[in-house]
C-alpha positions as CSV (number, residue, x, y, z in Angstrom):
1,X,79.8,149.9,-64.7
2,X,78.8,148.5,-68.1
3,X,75.2,147.9,-69.1
4,X,74.1,144.4,-68.0
5,X,73.7,141.2,-70.0
6,X,70.6,139.1,-69.5
7,X,70.7,135.3,-69.8
8,X,67.7,133.0,-70.1
9,X,68.6,129.4,-69.0
10,X,66.3,126.4,-69.7
11,X,66.2,124.3,-66.6
12,X,66.1,120.9,-68.3
13,X,69.3,119.0,-67.4
14,X,72.3,120.9,-66.1
15,X,74.3,121.7,-69.2
16,X,72.5,125.0,-69.9
17,X,73.2,126.3,-66.3
18,X,76.8,125.0,-66.4
19,X,77.8,126.9,-69.5
20,X,76.0,130.0,-68.3
21,X,78.1,129.8,-65.1
22,X,81.3,129.3,-67.1
23,X,80.6,132.4,-69.2
24,X,79.6,134.4,-66.1
25,X,83.0,133.8,-64.5
26,X,84.8,134.7,-67.8
27,X,83.0,138.1,-68.2
28,X,84.6,141.3,-67.0
29,X,84.0,142.2,-63.3
30,X,82.2,145.4,-64.4
31,X,79.6,143.5,-66.6
32,X,76.5,142.8,-64.5
33,X,74.6,139.6,-65.4
34,X,71.0,138.8,-64.7
35,X,70.0,135.2,-65.2
36,X,66.4,134.1,-65.7
37,X,65.6,130.5,-64.9
38,X,62.8,128.4,-63.4
39,X,65.3,126.9,-61.0
40,X,68.2,128.2,-59.0
41,X,69.5,124.9,-57.6
42,X,71.0,123.7,-60.9
43,X,73.7,126.3,-61.0
44,X,77.2,125.9,-59.8
45,X,78.8,128.8,-57.9
46,X,78.4,132.2,-59.6
47,X,80.5,135.4,-59.4
48,X,79.3,138.4,-57.3
49,X,78.1,140.3,-60.4
50,X,75.7,137.6,-61.4
51,X,72.2,137.2,-60.0
52,X,69.4,134.8,-60.6
53,X,65.8,135.8,-61.1
54,X,63.6,132.8,-60.6
55,X,60.7,132.9,-63.0
56,X,57.8,130.4,-63.5
57,X,58.5,127.6,-65.9
58,X,57.5,128.2,-69.5
59,X,57.1,124.5,-70.1
60,X,55.3,123.1,-67.1
61,X,51.8,124.0,-66.2
62,X,50.9,125.4,-62.8
63,X,47.7,124.6,-61.0
64,X,46.2,127.9,-62.1
65,X,46.2,127.3,-65.8
66,X,42.9,127.5,-67.8
67,X,41.6,124.5,-69.5
68,X,39.9,124.2,-72.8
69,X,42.1,126.2,-75.1
70,X,44.4,123.5,-76.5
71,X,42.2,123.3,-79.6
72,X,43.6,126.7,-80.8
73,X,46.4,125.9,-83.2
74,X,50.0,126.9,-82.4
75,X,51.5,129.0,-85.2
76,X,54.5,127.6,-87.0
77,X,56.7,130.4,-85.6
78,X,56.2,129.1,-82.0
79,X,57.0,125.8,-80.3
80,X,55.6,125.9,-76.8
81,X,53.1,128.7,-76.4
82,X,50.0,127.3,-74.7
83,X,47.1,129.6,-74.0
84,X,45.7,130.3,-70.5
85,X,49.0,129.8,-68.5
86,X,49.4,132.7,-66.0
87,X,52.9,131.4,-65.2
88,X,54.0,132.2,-68.7
89,X,52.6,135.7,-68.4
90,X,54.4,136.3,-65.1
91,X,57.7,135.0,-66.5
92,X,57.5,137.2,-69.6
93,X,56.4,140.2,-67.5
94,X,59.4,139.8,-65.3
95,X,61.7,139.7,-68.3
96,X,60.0,142.6,-70.0
97,X,60.1,144.8,-66.8
98,X,63.8,144.0,-66.5
99,X,64.4,145.0,-70.1
100,X,62.6,148.4,-69.4
101,X,64.5,149.0,-66.1
102,X,68.0,147.7,-66.9
103,X,68.3,148.7,-70.5
104,X,70.6,145.7,-71.2
105,X,73.3,145.5,-73.8
106,X,72.5,142.0,-74.8
107,X,70.4,139.0,-73.9
108,X,71.6,135.4,-74.3
109,X,68.9,132.8,-74.9
110,X,69.7,129.2,-73.9
111,X,67.3,128.0,-75.1
112,X,63.8,129.1,-76.1
113,X,62.7,130.2,-79.5
114,X,59.9,132.1,-77.8
115,X,62.2,134.0,-75.4
116,X,64.5,134.8,-78.3
117,X,61.7,136.2,-80.4
118,X,60.2,138.0,-77.4
119,X,63.6,139.7,-76.8
120,X,63.7,140.8,-80.4
121,X,60.2,142.2,-80.2
122,X,61.2,144.1,-77.0
123,X,64.0,145.8,-79.1
124,X,66.8,144.1,-77.2
125,X,69.6,142.4,-79.2
126,X,70.0,138.7,-78.4
127,X,72.4,135.9,-78.9
128,X,70.8,132.5,-79.5
129,X,72.6,129.4,-78.3
130,X,72.8,127.0,-81.3
131,X,71.9,123.3,-80.9
132,X,72.0,120.3,-83.1
133,X,68.8,118.9,-84.5
134,X,66.4,119.3,-87.3
135,X,65.7,123.0,-86.6
136,X,64.8,124.3,-90.0
137,X,61.2,125.0,-88.9
138,X,59.8,128.6,-88.9
139,X,60.2,129.0,-85.1
140,X,63.9,128.2,-85.0
141,X,64.5,130.2,-88.2
142,X,62.9,133.2,-86.7
143,X,65.0,132.9,-83.5
144,X,68.2,132.4,-85.4
145,X,67.6,135.0,-88.1
146,X,66.6,137.6,-85.6
147,X,69.7,137.1,-83.4
148,X,72.6,139.4,-83.4
149,X,74.8,136.3,-83.2
150,X,74.8,132.6,-82.5
151,X,76.8,130.8,-79.8
152,X,77.6,127.1,-80.3
153,X,78.9,125.2,-77.2
154,X,80.8,122.8,-79.4
155,X,83.7,122.8,-81.9
156,X,83.1,124.0,-85.5
157,X,84.0,120.5,-86.7
158,X,80.7,119.2,-85.2
159,X,78.6,121.7,-87.2
160,X,75.8,120.0,-89.2
161,X,76.6,119.7,-92.9
162,X,73.6,121.6,-94.0
163,X,74.2,124.7,-91.9
164,X,74.9,127.5,-94.5
165,X,78.2,129.4,-94.6
166,X,76.3,132.6,-93.6
167,X,75.0,131.0,-90.5
168,X,78.4,129.7,-89.5
169,X,80.0,133.1,-90.1
170,X,77.6,134.5,-87.4
171,X,78.5,131.8,-84.9
172,X,81.0,131.6,-82.1
173,X,82.0,128.0,-81.8
174,X,83.4,127.2,-78.3
175,X,84.3,123.5,-78.0
176,X,84.3,122.5,-74.3
177,X,82.2,125.4,-73.1
178,X,80.7,124.6,-69.7
179,X,82.9,121.6,-68.7
180,X,86.2,121.3,-66.9
181,X,88.6,120.7,-69.7
182,X,91.5,119.7,-67.5
183,X,91.1,115.9,-67.1
184,X,92.0,114.1,-63.9
185,X,94.7,111.5,-63.8
186,X,93.2,108.1,-64.5
187,X,94.6,106.3,-61.5
188,X,93.9,109.1,-59.1
189,X,90.3,109.3,-60.5
190,X,90.0,105.5,-59.9
191,X,91.2,105.9,-56.3
192,X,88.6,108.6,-55.6
193,X,85.6,106.6,-57.0
194,X,86.8,103.2,-55.6
195,X,87.9,101.3,-58.7
196,X,91.0,99.1,-58.6
197,X,94.0,100.1,-60.8
198,X,94.1,96.9,-62.9
199,X,90.4,96.1,-63.5
200,X,88.7,97.0,-66.8
201,X,85.9,99.5,-66.3
202,X,83.0,100.1,-68.6
203,X,81.1,103.3,-67.7
204,X,77.5,103.7,-68.8
205,X,76.4,107.4,-68.6
206,X,73.0,108.9,-69.2
207,X,72.5,112.7,-69.0
208,X,69.9,114.5,-67.0
209,X,67.6,115.7,-69.8
210,X,65.4,112.6,-70.2
211,X,64.6,109.2,-68.9
212,X,68.0,107.7,-69.4
213,X,68.9,104.2,-70.5
214,X,67.0,101.0,-69.8
215,X,68.3,98.5,-67.3
216,X,67.7,95.4,-69.5
217,X,70.2,96.0,-72.3
218,X,72.9,97.2,-69.9
219,X,72.5,93.9,-68.0
220,X,73.0,92.0,-71.3
221,X,76.2,94.0,-71.9
222,X,77.6,93.4,-68.5
223,X,76.9,89.6,-68.8
224,X,78.6,89.7,-72.2
225,X,81.8,91.1,-70.7
226,X,82.0,89.4,-67.3
227,X,85.6,90.2,-66.5
228,X,84.9,94.0,-66.7
229,X,83.4,96.1,-64.0
230,X,80.3,97.9,-65.3
231,X,79.3,101.1,-63.5
232,X,76.3,103.3,-64.5
233,X,75.8,106.9,-63.5
234,X,72.8,109.0,-64.2
235,X,69.2,108.0,-64.9
236,X,68.5,104.3,-65.5
237,X,65.0,103.0,-66.3
238,X,64.1,99.9,-64.3
239,X,63.1,96.8,-66.3
240,X,61.4,94.0,-64.3
241,X,62.8,91.4,-66.7
242,X,66.5,92.5,-66.4
243,X,68.7,89.8,-64.9
244,X,71.7,91.8,-63.6
245,X,75.1,90.1,-63.0
246,X,77.3,90.9,-60.0
247,X,79.7,93.0,-62.1
248,X,77.1,95.7,-62.7
249,X,76.6,98.6,-60.3
250,X,74.2,101.5,-60.5
251,X,75.4,104.6,-58.8
252,X,72.7,107.0,-59.9
253,X,73.3,110.8,-59.8
254,X,76.9,111.6,-58.7
255,X,78.8,114.8,-58.4
256,X,81.9,113.1,-59.7
257,X,81.0,112.4,-63.4
258,X,84.3,113.7,-64.6
259,X,86.2,111.3,-62.3
260,X,84.1,108.4,-63.5
261,X,84.9,109.3,-67.2
262,X,88.6,109.7,-66.4
263,X,88.7,106.3,-64.7
264,X,86.9,104.4,-67.5
265,X,88.4,102.2,-70.2
266,X,85.3,102.5,-72.4
267,X,82.4,104.9,-72.1
268,X,78.8,104.1,-73.3
269,X,76.9,107.4,-73.2
270,X,74.1,109.4,-74.7
271,X,74.9,112.5,-76.7
272,X,73.8,115.4,-74.7
273,X,76.1,118.4,-75.2
274,X,77.8,118.4,-71.7
275,X,78.3,114.7,-71.8
276,X,79.9,115.0,-75.3
277,X,82.3,117.7,-74.2
278,X,83.3,115.7,-71.1
279,X,84.1,112.5,-73.0
280,X,85.9,114.4,-75.8
281,X,88.0,116.2,-73.2
282,X,89.0,112.9,-71.6
283,X,89.6,111.3,-75.1
284,X,88.0,108.0,-74.2
285,X,86.8,105.1,-76.4
286,X,83.1,106.1,-76.8
287,X,80.1,104.1,-77.8
288,X,77.5,106.9,-78.4
289,X,73.8,106.1,-78.1
290,X,71.5,109.0,-78.8
291,X,68.4,109.4,-76.6
292,X,65.1,110.8,-77.8
293,X,65.0,114.6,-77.7
294,X,62.9,117.2,-79.4
295,X,63.9,117.9,-83.0
296,X,66.1,114.7,-83.0
297,X,68.9,116.8,-81.3
298,X,70.9,113.8,-80.0
299,X,70.5,111.8,-83.2
300,X,71.9,114.7,-85.3
301,X,74.7,115.2,-82.7
302,X,75.5,111.5,-83.1
303,X,75.7,111.9,-86.8
304,X,78.1,114.8,-86.4
305,X,80.3,112.8,-84.0
306,X,80.4,109.9,-86.4
307,X,81.3,112.1,-89.3
308,X,84.1,113.7,-87.3
309,X,85.4,110.2,-86.4
310,X,85.3,110.8,-82.7
311,X,82.7,108.2,-81.5
312,X,81.3,104.9,-82.5
313,X,77.5,105.3,-82.9
314,X,74.6,102.9,-82.5
315,X,71.0,104.1,-82.7
316,X,70.1,102.1,-79.6
317,X,71.8,100.0,-76.9
318,X,72.9,96.6,-78.3
319,X,70.2,94.0,-77.8
320,X,72.3,90.8,-77.6
321,X,75.6,89.6,-76.3
322,X,76.9,89.3,-79.9
323,X,75.8,92.9,-80.7
324,X,77.6,94.1,-77.6
325,X,80.8,92.3,-78.5
326,X,80.8,93.9,-82.0
327,X,79.9,97.4,-80.7
328,X,82.6,97.4,-78.0
329,X,85.2,95.9,-80.3
330,X,84.5,98.6,-82.9
331,X,84.6,101.3,-80.3
332,X,88.1,100.2,-79.2
333,X,89.4,99.7,-82.7
334,X,88.2,103.0,-84.0
335,X,89.3,105.1,-81.0
336,X,91.0,108.4,-82.1
337,X,92.0,110.2,-78.9
338,X,93.9,113.0,-80.6
339,X,91.0,113.8,-82.8
340,X,88.7,113.8,-79.8
341,X,90.9,116.1,-77.8
342,X,91.3,118.5,-80.8
343,X,87.6,119.3,-80.5
344,X,88.1,120.8,-77.0
345,X,89.4,124.4,-77.3
346,X,91.7,126.2,-74.9
347,X,89.7,128.6,-72.7
348,X,86.3,128.1,-74.4
349,X,84.5,130.3,-71.8
350,X,87.1,133.1,-72.2
351,X,86.6,132.9,-76.0
352,X,82.8,133.0,-75.7
353,X,82.9,135.9,-73.2
354,X,85.3,137.9,-75.3
355,X,83.1,137.4,-78.3
356,X,80.0,138.6,-76.4
357,X,81.9,141.7,-75.2
358,X,83.0,142.5,-78.7
359,X,79.6,141.9,-80.1
360,X,77.9,144.2,-77.6
361,X,80.5,146.9,-78.2
362,X,80.0,146.7,-81.9
363,X,76.2,146.7,-81.7
364,X,76.1,149.8,-79.6
365,X,79.0,151.7,-81.2
366,X,76.7,153.2,-83.9
367,X,78.7,151.7,-86.8
368,X,76.2,150.1,-89.2
369,X,78.7,147.7,-90.9
370,X,79.7,144.4,-89.4
371,X,83.3,144.4,-88.1
372,X,85.5,141.4,-87.4
373,X,85.0,139.9,-84.0
374,X,88.6,138.7,-83.6
375,X,90.0,142.0,-82.2
376,X,89.0,143.9,-79.1
377,X,86.9,147.1,-79.6
378,X,86.3,149.9,-77.1
379,X,82.9,150.6,-75.7
380,X,80.8,150.6,-72.6
381,X,77.8,148.9,-74.1
């Protein structure tokens, strides 16, 4: 049996857990995997060699926190490190004890600059999951520079223009990681979700990491295109002043997001990573609307999508019928399905797992010089 991998999973949204599960299934059967997360219910099915260690949240205070220490400044190398939170101590103690007991080959951090740096301090090599955003601050630089490698759950064509060549060379890009890249037949998907074959369908999709889209502008959009059926899935913020037409339906959280995307004629969606990969895989006309996220993650992702020519971008939902007409017309006219599909790789989880295996083998082989990661190397790290 090989030495285990560890994997820290941030519990905001579901994308972190879904790509962790995809990698878990692609790892060799003799590679144990211990996952550290504040929730276990966000994970799809996992293989037998993967176990979840539920730890206290590093980002949500428990009732036992101490008050009165927020005046102590947070150093530039940290993002979220409040003082007086016993839950954080218990979480880090659990991880540190596992490091000592399991002697892991590698720790994957998705995502926390603090956990990444803590792993390095504990003398365990780590892989940091790379995200979009303005992340040139000291905390992110420390997490990235201290990593043995970087893992990007998107295609290299979506890399931010300012990322240096040395950083890209240390990165495994895996477009489509964590999503089902085989797209359902459009008509079959429509049958499953209850949409007629001939009707135009506009899907509005908000991810699970924030507050979602507001009801008001969506109602304006539905009224501006009355012959289309508008369906929303995900989080929608209620607006008391919204006057919703009969062609608009809110379905909330569904387990059939992939079917809804496959069934749609046009998709209006935020730019969370899993959402992006699902829409690119389905190659749908896409009006991309970034939501607020830390470090402007979704805004920088939207910029990358626009630069690659795979989405029409607006910084917010259109605010009038005319603005909706223009945005949707542009979305249809600029649709490049082949360019979208090209950003989804064949077997992204297999690619990421093979890269992790090769990285671990090289790190523990005793060879000081970096070797190419494109070929298999022996080792039981």
